[in-house]
N, C-alpha and C positions, 0 to 999 in steps of 0.2 A: 024549416026555412027560417022562422023567427029565432029559433035557438042559434042557428048559424050566424044570423045577423048580429044578435047580441054578443056572441062570442067574438066576432070580428071587431065589433065596436070596442069591446073590452080590451082586446089585444092592442088595438090602435092607441087607446088612451094610455095603456101601460107603456107602450113604446114612446109616446110623446113625453110622458113624465120622465122616463129614463134619459131621453135625449137632452131635455132641458136641465136635468140634474147633472149630467156629464158635462154639458157645455159650461155650467157654472163652475164645476170643478176645474176644467181646462183653463178657463179664463183666469182663475186664481193662480194657476201654476205658471202661465205664460206671460204674466205681467212683467214688464221690463224692470229690473232693479235700477231705480233712478240714479243711484250713486255710482253705478258701474256701467255707464253707457258712453258711447262715442257719438258725437254729433259731427256733421260734415265740416263745420268750421273749427273743430277743436284742434289743439296742437298735436295731440297724439295721432289723430287721423292724418295730419300733414306729414308727421315723421314716419308713420308706417308706410304711407304711399311713396315717400322718397326712398325708403329702404327697399321697396319692391320694384323700383325703376330698373330698367335694363342698363347694365354697365357696358359702355361701348369702348372701353380703353384697351381691351385685349388685342385688337387688331390695328392699333394706332400706327404701327409700322407701315401699314398699307394705306389707310384712309385718313390718318392724321386728325381724327375727330373722336373725342371721348364721349360725344353724345349720340353716336351711331355705331352700328356694327354691320359688317358686310355679310350677306347671306352666301354661304359656300355651297357648291364649288364655284370658283372663278379662276381665270387665267391671268397671270401677270408676267411682265418681262422685266427681270431684275438685272441691271448692268449687261443687257444683251442676251441673257439666258431666260428662256421661256419656262415658267414654273406653273404647274397646275395645283391649286390649293384645294384640297378636299376636306381638311380638318384644321383646327387651330394648331395642331402639332406641326403642320407644314410651315407655320410662320417661323419656326426655328431655322429652316432651310433658307428662308429669305434673309434672316438676320446674319447667318453665317456668310452669305455671299456679300452682303453689305460691309461686313467687318473684315473681309479677307485682305483688303488693302487699305492703308491709311491715307494714301495720297491721291486716290482717284475721286471722281465726282460720281456719287451714288445716284442712280436714276431708276425709279420704279414706274413702269408704264402699265396701267390697268386696261384690260381689253373690255370695253363697254359693249352693251349695257350691263349694269349690275343692280342688285336690289340691296338696300340697306334697311335696317330696323332701327328706329329712333328710340329714345329713352322711354317713351310712353307706349312702345311696342307697335307704333304705326309703321307700315312698310312703305318705302318710297323707291321708285325706280330712278337710277342715276344714269344719264346717257352720255355724259361728257366730263372733261376735267373742270369745265366752268361750273357745272352743277355741283361737283364735289367741292370746289373752292367756296361755294356758298355755305356748305356745311362747316368748313373750316372757320369762316367768319363768325358763325354763330357759336361755335364751340370748338376751339382749336386745342393745341398742346398746352397742358397744364392750366387751362382756363377753369375758373370756378364753375362747377356744374351742380345740379340739384340732387343727383343721386347720392345716397349714403351707402358706402361700400364696406364700412368697418364692422358691420354686424349683419348677420343673416338669420332668417327664420328656418326652423326645421319643420317640414311639412309631413303629413297633412294636419290641419286643425280646422275647427268650425267656427263660424260667426253667426250669431242670431240677430235677425233684423226685426224691429218693432215698428208698427205704424203709428199714425198720429193719435190713435186711441190707446197707445201704450200696450198693444197686444201683439203677440208674436205673429209675424206674417211670413217669415221664411227662415230656414236654416241653411247656410251655404257652407259647403265643404271646399276648402282652399287647398289646392295641390301644388302650387308653384308661385313664383313671384309675379308672373304675368296675370294670373287669376286674381291675386291679391291687389295688384295695382288697378285692375279694371273694376274690382269691387268698390274701391274708394273713389275712383274716377266717376262712377255712375251712382254714387251715393246721393239719394234724394234729400232735399232740404227738410222735408216733413218726416224723415225717418231718423231713427236712432239705432245703434247697433251695440252689440256686446260680444267681444271675443270670449269664447268658452275656454277659460283657463283650467289647468295650467298649460302653458306652451313652452317650447324650448327654443332658445336662440344660440347662435354660435358667434363668439367674439373674434376679433382680429387675430388673437394669439392661438386660435383653434380650440379654446376651452368652451364648454357648453354651460348654459345658465338657464335655470328653470324660472319662468316668470309667472306670478300668481295673480296680478291685477293690472288694470290700465295705468294707474299712477306709476307703478314699478316699471312698466314697459316704457312709458314716456321718459322717465328719468334715465333709464338704461340707454335708450337710443340717443337721447340728447347728450349724454356723457361720451358715447362711443363714436359719434359722427365725425369727429376730428382726431380720432385716436390711432390712425394708421396712414401709411403712404398709399394713396389710392392709385398710384402708378398710372397717371394720366399723361405721361410723356410719350414721345413717339418711338421709344425703344420697344423691346419685347420682353415680357415676363420679368419686369422689375430688375433688370440686370445692369443697373447703372454702376458699373465697376470700371475703374480706370485701369486698362491693361497696357498702357503705353510703356511703363517701366519694364514689365515682363517681356514684352515684344522686343524692346531694345536690347535687353540682356541676352535673349535667345539668338538674335541675329549677329551679336557681337562676338564672333569666334566659334570654336568647335567644342563639341561635347561628347562625352562617353557615358554609358550606363554603368554606375557603380553600385546600384542595388536594384534588383527586381525580385519582389516577394509575391508569389502566387500560391498561398498556403505553405509553400516551402521556398527556400532560397534557390532561385534559378538565375542568379546574376551571371554565372559562368557562360551561359549560352550567348551572351553579348560581348565576350572577350574579343578585342580587336576591332569592334565596330566604332566608327567615328561618324558623328552626326553634325550636319551643317544646315542650320535653319536659315533660309533665304527670305528676304522681305516680301517676295511675291507669294508666300504661302506654300512654297515647295521646300521639302526637307530632303537633302541629298545625304545618303549613307554610303560609306565605303569600308571595305575590309580586304586587305591584301590585293589592292588593285581592282577588285570587283565592286561595281557601283550599283546602288539601288535608289529608287526615287519614291517619295511619299508626299503627303500633304499635312499641313498643320494650320491650326487657327486658335486664337484665344477669344474667349467671350465670358460674360458673366451669366450665372444661373442662380436666381434668387439670392443675389448678393455675394455669391462665391465665384472667384476667378477660376476659370477652367482652361486647360490645354487639351485640345482634341488632336489625336494622331491617327493617321490612316496610311497603311502600307499594303492594302489588299491581303492576299493569302501567302505572301512571301515569308517563309520561316527563317529566323525566329522573330522577325519584325512584326508578324501578325499577332504575336503574343502581347504587344503593347498597343494594339489598335483599340482605342477607347476614348471616352471623355474623362480626363483626369482632373480631380479637384486639387487646386494648389494648396500645399501646406505652408511652405515658406520658400523664399528665394533670395539670392543676392548675386553678385557678379561672378561667383565661382560655383554655386550649387543651386539646384532646383529640386525641391522635394514635392512629390505628388502622391495622391492616393485615389483609389476607386472602390466604392462600396457596391458589391454585386447586388443587382435587383432580384436575384433568385434566392440565394441562401444568406445574404447579408454579410458574406465574408469580405475582408478588406485586402486589396492588393496595394503594394507600394512600389513606386518607381522613382529613382533618383538619378539625375544627370549631374556630372561634375566635369570640370575642365580636364583634358588629358593630363595625367600625372607624370608622363615621361615622353620621350621623343622616339618611341619605338625601339628602345635599346641603345640609342646613341647618347651623346652628351646632352644633358638637359638644357644647357645654355649655349649650345653650338650656334654659331652665326649662320645667317642665311647663305652667305658666300661659301662657307666651309661645307655646308650640307649639299648645296647644288653641285659642286664639282665632284662629289662622290657618287658614281653610278650614272645610269641612264634613266631618263624620265619620260613619262607619257602624259597626255592631257586626260585627266580624269573628269574634268568638267570645264565647259566654256559656256557661260550664260551671257548673252548680249541683250541688255535692256529687257530682261524677262523671257527672251527667246532662247531655248536650249539648242545650241549649235555644236554640241560635243561630238556628234557623229562626223562632222566635217574633218575631224583630226584623227580619226581611226587610222592606225597603221603608222603614224608619225612617232619617232623617238627623238629625244633631245639630249645632247651632250653639252653641258656648260663647262667651258674650258677656263683655266685660271687667267688667261690673257684677255678675258672679256669677250671671247667669241662663243657663240652658241651655234651648234651644228644640228640642223633638223634633217632627219633621214626618213624616207618612205620608199620602200622597194629599192630601186636604183637611183632615185632622185635625191640630191643633196642640196640643201639650201643653208647658206651661212648668214647669220645675223650677229647682233651685238647685245650684250647684257651688262648691267652694272647695278650696284647698290649705292644710292646717293643719299648722303645725309646733310648736304649743304643747306637745305631749306629748313632744317631743324626737325623735320620728320622724315624718317627713313623711307625711301622709295625704291622700288624695283623697276628698272627701266629696260624695256625690250624694244628692239628695232630690227625688223626683217625687210626693210625697204618696201618695194611695191609687189612682192611675191604673194600671190593668193594661195591659200586663205590665211597664210601666216601673218600678213600685214594687219589682220584684225587684232593682233597682240601688241601692235605698236602703241605704247602708252607709258606714262609714269604711274605705276601701280602702287596703291597703298598695300603695305604688307599686313595681312590680316592674321595669319597663323603660320608658324614654322614648326614642323615636326620632322623627325629624322627621315620619314618615308612619305611625307606629304607637306606641300606648301600651298598656301591659298592667298590670292591677291584680289583686291577690289578696286574698282574705279567708278567714280560718279561722273556721269556725263555733264559737261558744262552747258549743254543745250537744254535738255528737259529734266535733268536731275535724276534720271534712271540709273540703275546699278548694273555694272558689268562684273562678272565673277570669273576668275581663271584659277584652276586648280591643277597642279602637277603632282603626280604620284610616282614614286620610284619603281622601276620595273623589277619584278621578282624573277630570279633565275630558276 
């Protein structure tokens, strides 16, 4: 028994000696390097915390506040259309609806309640437009905010924390901006910290930079904080691109495809197709009296002007359904390209003004063209409403004496037509009296385009400024 007690005592004494010896060694290892620490009131602590703040500008198109972001999913009503937003990519849909028309009043209605996350990651429930306006007042469009968006940290990395005795008290692994922001938000006055370098940051141009100490980090953030456009306006995805000139050129007359390259030249599949871009976002396409309808819109994507075309599955028009990047344009040509997201191949699409009048004289007058053959209504758009079907079965003969004869089955209606240049601008004048539905054509029409087999007329309403479009195409035998 005495031997056992002596043995136990000896082992205990050896253990204590080992413990105190190791503790002394650990203390020497974990002392904070005084020249390489961050204090709560240091400039580098402030800059790191601001860099880690949550950027709320991505969804400004909805909440109009750069200091908050909405927690998805939510439901909004955009110009009367109900949209369910599940991800940030759905914001593109909202923008396209808003950009569809230049002359309308864009209205976004949010279906409350919603939850927003503030710049310091606090969550807040918003129950009304009044609550949302309070956010706008504190941080609205392009207001100066605290977050630094022109530099980002690459995670993870670790931070060592030292107590008032200058000894290591904790090592924190930081996985994202939120954790980094909270670390410095809860940084105690009697603590110091040291980032365990090297760490990597990403600059606004996408390049990576390896940082080796606190001074270098402070200088880098300070230099980068105003080095980029933080995109705090109420548009989406930094697409502040003026598309007004392109839109005007598109709607000002007819177009045909003069180049379509999809790995090989496929331009020939569009021979005979004529494209008419309307201001309401509809594109009418015709070939030999056969009509097709699609949609178009223009918008900016990361500073690049784009033309989006949609025709459904109708061949060959489905071949050019895409978001096309603009290369260049003027009043007579529009050059586009699209880079495939799959294999990186490039497609090219070019629109130009029709180069001939369907085989007739290039400079034939409207009067000379109309009196040759019989015509049908290929399109009648009344202030954005497509009423073309109302004129199915009608054929029109324009006589040299100024009489126009409209025939449908056994019904015959006579009206008058003329081309008037007295006002200094050539006008096409139609009058069918009170006969329905032909009296809808009674107007002094602006002559938009004249081809051998197709003529197009526009009229702007004097009341609300909306556009009427009338297109005749020659009947094929």
